[in-house]
C-alpha positions in Angstrom: -10.7 15.4 -0.7 -14.5 14.5 -1.0 -16.4 14.3 2.0 -18.4 11.6 0.5 -15.2 9.2 0.2 -15.9 6.2 2.0 -13.2 3.8 1.2 -9.4 4.1 0.5 -10.1 3.4 -3.1 -12.5 6.4 -2.9 -9.7 8.6 -1.6 -7.4 7.6 -4.3 -10.0 8.5 -7.1 -10.5 11.8 -5.5 -6.7 12.5 -5.4 -6.5 11.4 -9.1 -9.3 13.8 -10.4 -7.7 16.5 -8.2 -4.2 16.5 -9.5 -2.9 13.5 -11.1 0.5 14.7 -11.6 1.4 15.4 -8.1 3.7 13.1 -6.0 1.8 10.7 -3.7 4.5 8.2 -2.6 8.1 8.7 -2.5 10.1 5.4 -1.4 13.5 5.1 -0.2 15.5 2.1 0.9 18.5 3.3 2.7 19.9 -0.3 2.6 20.2 -0.3 -1.5 20.3 3.3 -2.1 16.9 3.0 -4.1 14.4 5.9 -4.7 11.2 5.8 -6.3 8.7 8.6 -6.8 5.2 7.7 -7.8 2.8 10.6 -8.7 -0.9 10.0 -7.9 -1.6 8.8 -11.8 1.4 6.3 -11.6 0.4 5.0 -8.4 -3.3 4.8 -9.4 -2.0 2.8 -12.4 -0.2 0.5 -10.4 -3.2 -0.1 -8.2 -5.5 -0.9 -11.2 -3.2 -3.4 -12.6 -3.0 -5.1 -9.3 -6.8 -5.0 -8.7 -7.2 -6.4 -12.2 -4.7 -9.2 -11.2 -6.8 -9.8 -8.0 -10.1 -9.8 -9.4 -9.4 -11.3 -13.0 -6.5 -13.8 -12.6 -6.7 -14.8 -9.0 -10.5 -14.8 -9.0 -10.5 -12.7 -5.5 -13.9 -11.3 -4.5 -15.4 -9.1 -1.8 -15.2 -11.1 1.5 -12.0 -13.0 0.6 -9.2 -12.6 3.1 -5.7 -11.9 2.0 -2.6 -12.4 4.3 -0.1 -9.5 3.6 3.2 -10.4 4.7 5.2 -7.4 3.3 7.3 -4.4 4.8 6.7 -0.9 4.2 7.3 -0.6 0.5 5.5 1.2 -2.2 4.4 -1.9 -3.7 2.8 -2.8 -0.1 1.0 0.3 -0.5 -0.4 -0.6 -3.9 -1.6 -3.7 -2.7 -3.5 -2.1 0.3 -5.3 0.0 -2.3 -6.0 -2.6 -4.8 -7.4 -4.9 -2.1 -9.6 -2.0 -1.3 -10.6 -1.5 -5.1 -11.8 -5.0 -5.1 -13.3 -5.4 -1.6 -10.8 -7.9 -0.4 -10.2 -7.8 3.4 -6.2 -7.2 4.0 -5.0 -8.9 7.2 -1.7 -7.3 7.9 0.9 -10.0 8.9 -2.2 -12.3 9.0 -1.9 -16.3 9.4 -1.6 -17.6 5.7 -3.2 -20.8 7.0 -6.4 -18.8 7.6 -6.4 -16.6 4.3 -7.9 -17.2 0.9 -4.6 -15.7 -0.6 -1.3 -14.5 0.5 1.2 -11.9 -0.6 4.8 -12.6 0.5 8.4 -10.9 0.1 11.5 -12.4 0.0 11.6 -13.2 3.7 8.2 -14.3 4.3 8.0 -17.0 1.3 8.3 -20.0 3.4 5.4 -18.7 6.1 3.3 -18.0 3.2 3.1 -21.4 1.6 0.8 -22.4 4.6 -2.1 -20.6 2.3 -3.9 -23.2 0.2 -5.2 -20.6 -1.8 -3.4 -18.2 -4.5 0.2 -17.1 -3.6 2.0 -14.1 -5.0 5.7 -13.4 -4.4 7.3 -9.8 -4.6 10.9 -9.5 -5.1 10.9 -5.9 -3.5 14.0 -5.5 -5.7 14.8 -1.9 -7.0 13.0 -1.1 -10.3 10.3 -3.7 -9.4 12.6 -6.6 -10.9 11.6 -10.2 -11.1 13.0 -13.0 -8.9 15.8 -14.7 -11.0 13.8 -17.9 -10.6 10.0 -17.9 -9.5 9.7 -19.0 -6.0 8.3 -22.5 -5.8 4.4 -22.5 -5.1 4.2 -18.7 -6.1 3.4 -16.4 -9.0 6.0 -13.8 -9.5 4.1 -10.3 -9.1 6.6 -8.6 -11.6 5.7 -11.2 -14.2 2.0 -11.2 -13.6 1.2 -7.6 -13.3 2.7 -5.8 -16.5 0.3 -7.2 -18.8 -2.9 -6.4 -16.5 -5.6 -3.6 -17.8 -4.7 0.3 -16.8 -8.4 0.7 -16.0 -10.3 -1.2 -13.0 -13.9 -1.6 -12.7 -15.1 -4.1 -10.0 -17.5 -6.8 -10.9 -19.6 -5.9 -7.8 -19.7 -2.5 -5.8 -17.4 -2.3 -2.8 -19.4 -2.2 0.4 -17.7 0.6 2.6 -19.1 -1.1 5.7 -17.8 -4.4 5.1 -14.2 -5.4 6.5 -11.1 -4.1 4.6 -8.2 -4.1 7.0 -7.3 -6.2 10.0 -4.3 -4.8 12.1 -3.3 -4.8 15.5 -5.9 -7.2 16.0 -8.5 -4.8 15.0 -10.8 -5.1 12.2 -12.0 -2.1 10.3 -14.4 -1.3 7.5 -13.5 0.7 4.6 -15.7 3.7 6.1 -14.0 3.4 9.4 -10.4 3.2 7.9 -11.2 6.3 6.2 -12.6 8.1 9.2 -9.5 7.2 11.2 -7.2 8.3 8.7 -8.8 11.8 8.6 -8.8 12.0 12.3 -4.9 11.2 12.3 -4.4 13.5 9.4 -6.0 16.2 11.5 -3.9 15.3 14.6 -0.8 15.4 12.8 -1.6 18.8 11.2 -1.7 17.4 7.5 -3.2 19.8 4.8 -3.4 19.4 1.3 0.3 19.4 -0.3 1.9 18.4 3.1 4.8 16.0 2.8 5.0 13.5 5.6 8.3 11.7 6.1 7.7 8.2 7.8 10.5 5.9 8.7 7.9 3.6 10.6 7.2 0.0 9.4 3.7 -1.2 8.1 3.2 -3.5 11.0 0.7 -1.5 12.8 -1.9 1.2 12.4 0.5 4.2 13.4 3.0 3.0 10.6 0.2 2.2 7.9 -1.5 5.5 8.9 1.7 7.7 8.6 3.1 5.8 5.8 0.0 5.8 3.5 -3.7 6.4 4.8 -3.3 10.0 6.7 -1.6 11.6 4.0 -4.0 10.1 1.3 -6.8 11.2 3.2 -5.4 14.8 3.7 -4.6 15.4 0.0 -1.1 15.1 0.9 1.9 12.7 0.2 4.4 10.4 1.9 8.1 9.9 1.8 8.3 6.3 3.0 11.6 5.5 4.1 12.9 1.8 4.7 16.0 1.2 6.7 16.0 4.9 7.7 18.3 4.2 10.8 21.4 3.6 8.1 20.9 7.1 7.0 22.0 9.1 10.1 21.3 12.4 11.4 22.7 14.6 8.9 21.6 12.6 6.0 18.1 12.8 7.3 18.4 16.7 7.6 19.4 16.8 4.0 16.5 14.5 2.9 13.9 16.6 4.7 15.2 19.6 2.7 15.3 18.1 -0.6 12.2 16.3 -0.5 10.3 19.4 0.9 9.0 17.5 4.0 6.7 19.2 6.2 5.9 16.8 8.6 7.8 13.7 10.1 6.9 10.3 11.9 9.8 8.6 12.9 
């Protein structure tokens, strides 16, 4: 990756320029049997569409704060990079009442209603399906995002030193986030092409780093597994082999 990258969005742009066809996020949900593999190009397309939704439809701007009430999931990873692209600060598990926007999953819809700003709901169903009926007080992400543009340009440049992420009670700027991700990648021994299998949640820095930021910073990829405990030891070893996993975070 480029040494000049100072935000997660910069890291994604460098990954796209280097090898758009390689896998970036492979997602499993062992409660539903779902498997989704996103190349760098496909992931970046989802990020661009989501950033356009944020900036254009939801009128989000740098300095706005978004309460992210989602589990570890490929769509959660998309939202993290989309917010970085716009300059919106993500508060992982943040208080919706104090946020300008909220993004909630099926298990956090009631809590998200405390947000007085824009509210987006994700079904987290396989294939990115819509809700059978749009949850009251929300817009359905699966309805809103497909029509958004495939290319994104921020209305104003994103400041790498502005707040980008709040997790574990600690605020990180984009530059600090990238620096920490690079340090974690080095500590984990990740190199370009590495495949890190993570069964960790996204509720703390360790899970976010292993499940997205460190592999991205290293030029590697992540096999992100939700409900991994249902797989069993033998199933895990088969997955490690089939996905060509080089590193684990469990």
